[in-house]
N, C-alpha and C positions, 0 to 999 in steps of 0.2 A: 357458098354464097349468102344465105339467109342468114347466118349466122354472123357475115360483115355486115350486113345492112341492120342487122336487132342492135348489132353493138356500134354504130356510130349514134353522136351525140346528136338530141331532138332540136331543133329551133329553139324551143323556148330555153334548152340546159344553155345551150350557148349564151343567149342574151343574159342568163342568172350568172355566169362566169365574168363575162367582160364586165357588169355593175360590180361581182366583186371586186375586181382587179383594178378597178377605177376609183372604189372607194379605198383599198389596200395603197392607192398611191396618192391618194390625198390625204391620209394618214399619214402616209410616210412623209410627205413634204408641212406638213403640219408642224409634225415632230421633232423637222430639222429644220422649220423655222422657229417654233418656239425651246429648241435645245442649244440652236447656232444661234439665237438673237435674242430672244425675249428673257431669259432667263440670265445672260452673262450681264444685258444690260440693265437686268432689273438688279443684280447684286452688283455691280459698278455705282448703281444707282445711290441703294442705300446704305453700300459704305462709304463712298464720296461726297453726298449730297449733305449731311451734318458737318461736312469739315469746310465745305464752301460756302455754306452759310455763317459758318463763325467766322472763316477769313473776308467775308462782306462785309459782316456786319461790326467786326472790327473797326473801319474807318466810317461806319455811323455815326451821325454827329448827334444822335438822342442816344441816351442812357439805358434806353430800353431798347429789345426788339420787336416791340409791336407796329413799329412805323420805320421807313427810311425818310430821315429829314437831310440829306444830303452828304457830302463826301468831305472827311476830315482826318487829321494826323492827330489831332488832339492827344489821344489815348496813347499811341504810339512815345510822344512828348512826354507825358507823364511815368510814363515807364521809365525813360532814360532821365527825369528830373527827380525820381526818386530813389536811384541809386545815391542822389548825392544829400549832403548835409542839408536840415532845415526841411524834407518835404513831408508831406501830411501823412496824418498816423496812419492811416489805412496805406497809400502806398507804401511808406516804409514796414511795416506789417508784411503785404503781399511781395516784397523784395528780399524780407527777412527768411520768408518761408522758400522762395527758390533759390536765396543760394542755401540755405539747407538741403534741400531737393540735390543742388547739384552738387555740395561736398559728400551727402550720402552716396548718391550715385556714381563719383568717379572715385571713391575710396572704396566702395564695394565690388566695384567691377573689376579695380585693378587687382584684389585681392583675389578675385571669381576668379578672372581671366588666366591666374598664375596657377592657382591650383584645379580649375578644369583643365588647363590643356595639360599639367603634368596626367592630370587623372587621365588625358583621351591617350596619353602615348603610353603609359602604362596599360590600357585596355587592348589599344589595338595594335601592342608590339609583344606584349609581355605573356607568360605564361605563368600561374599563380594559383594556390588552391584557392577555391571559394571564389572565383571568377566569374562564377556564372551571378552568384549572390550579389556579388557586388556591380554585376550589369542591368539583375533587376530593381537592386535598392535606387541606381542610377536613375531611374523614371520616378520615383517614388513622390519625389518634391513635384512631378507632374503632372499626377494622379491625386495626391490629398487637396480633399480643399483649401481653398488660401485661409479659409475665418480656423479651419483646425490648424493649421499648421500658425497663425496667430496666436492661438490660444493655448496652445503645445509650449511655442514658447515664452509667453510671457508665465506661466505654470513653472516651466524649468528656470527661469532669471529669478522668478520668487524664491525658491528652493535654495538655487545658488546663492544670491546676497542676503538671506536671512542665514544661512551656514556660514557666511566669510563676517557678518554684520558678529556673531556669536564669538567668530574665532579671534579676530582684530578688534573688535571693539566700533568701528566706523561702524557710520551708516550709507550702506551702498544705494543707488539711485539707478532707473533706468534713464538713458540719455541717449547721445548720438552712437555708444558702442555697443548697445545692445539694436539699436535698426539697423547698424552694420552689420553685425553678425546674422540677424537673420534673413537681411535680404544677400549675406553671402552664401545662408545657408540652402537657399532655393535657385540661387543663379549661377552653382558651380554647375548643375545638371544641365542646364540648358548650354553652358560653353561646352563642356566636355562630350554633349552629343556632337555639335556644329565641327568642334574641330577634332573628332571623332572617323566624321565623315571627311574633310580632308585628307585626311593621314591614311584612311585606305582607299582612298583613289589616285594613293600618291604610289608612283612607279617606284619597285623597292630597290631596282637599278642602278638607278641614281646614287642609292646608299652604300651599295654595296661596291660600286666602283669608287667612290669616296676611301670606301678600307681597303680598298685594291691599292690606293695609291699611298696610302701610309696612314691616312687619318684616323684618330683617334675617335671614339664615341660621342667627345663632345666637338670637336670639332665640325665633323661629320652632320652634327645638329647644327652647330651656328651659320656653317657654310651653305649648306646643301638641304637640311630638309626644315628648318626654320624659313629658311625665305619661300619654300613651296607650300607650305601651310599658311603662310602670314596673313593670307584675305580669309582663311577660315576663322585663326583668331581674332580680326578685327571685327568679325562677321559675327562672333559669338561676343565680342567686347558691344557692340555696339545693341545686339539686343538686350544683353545683359544691364547697361545703361537705361535702355528705353523699358525694361520691365520694374527698374527698382526707381526708376522715375516718376512712372504710374502707379506705383504699389501704393494701395491705401489700409489694408486689413493688419497686414503686418505692422506695417510702422503704424498705426492706430493704437493696436494690442502692446504695443513694444515702444514706445514714445516717454519722455521725458518733460519738465517743464523747460521749455523754450527750445526744442527740440522738433516740432511742427513742419511737416512740410506742407508745397503745395497745393497736392491732392487735397489732404486734409485741412486748408484754407478754404478751398473753394466749395468744398463740402457742407463746411461750417455758412459760407456765404448761401447756399440755397435754400436756407430757412429765412433769407429775406430777401434780396438780390443780388445778382452777380454782375461785378462792377466791369465795364466796359473794357477797363484797363486788363484785366483776366484774356477776353477775347483778344487784345494787342499783344498779349503775351504768349499766349499760343498757338500764334502766329509764327510768332518769331522763334519760338521753338519748333513748330513743324517746318520753318524754312531750312534750319540748321539743322535737324533731323535728315532732311532730305538730301541736303548736302553731303553728308555723312556716309550717308546710303552711299550718293553717288561715287566718292571718291571710294568706298571699300570693292565697288563693283569695277572701275576703271584700274583700280589694282590688282583685282582678281583676275581680268584681261589682261593688264599687262603681262603678270608673274605665268599664268596661262600660257601665253607667246612665247615667254621665256622658255618654258621647259618643252613647249614644243619644238 
């Protein structure tokens, strides 16, 4: 009886336990509030606020972002007018840089998508010596700093061009070709990783059923495998195109005369002032990218429902 009485907690101890429980509940509530509301809100705010400001000031009547002077569509009209002949020199240079970016992005994306898809199929479906080495090398362009890739490619092209000049007697200079090769070199990895994820998530029973029905490898691929992994291919292509369009360092170190892209042009304008036409053009490109991503998601959902 004495031992049971002594083992019971005193009133002061009960009060201390209640305080610790209350403090624990308060900290838990604060953690849930900060982790579930404040941190996500701050993350999305710092992610989207600069983009929203860019879109907003693309309609600003002032040529600077210091003050809002009213709504206007002048900068968008200047962008469309600069596509024709007789436009101002600055607008014509802007459109030339945009055309160069689009040309390099489309060509490098097409090549990287084909090669990346072939590499993803080999990594996901085949077994060959050195597969682990190739798998590790696949991540190398994503790990190496971009400035290192740009300088190494510039040195490589310098050695190759000097050798070709000594062999043929013709002068070889960097240009669109060197930029496209540089963009393909790092875009293959991104495409291969995205497409490989789609292939590994694919049910092999579909392909085996096609083989059982008499289809050969190519027919099974084009009739069964390709439609099912098409959303992954489109996603990898969109990612490659975005990275190519946004690249600066690799393009800067490997460009030639007349092959400047839009990021290089905009960076050169930062030394003086950014033209409001750049804001309008960036807003248009943002809208186009959103439509393409939405189309890719819609296609992926439709193909997923068809596969189910």
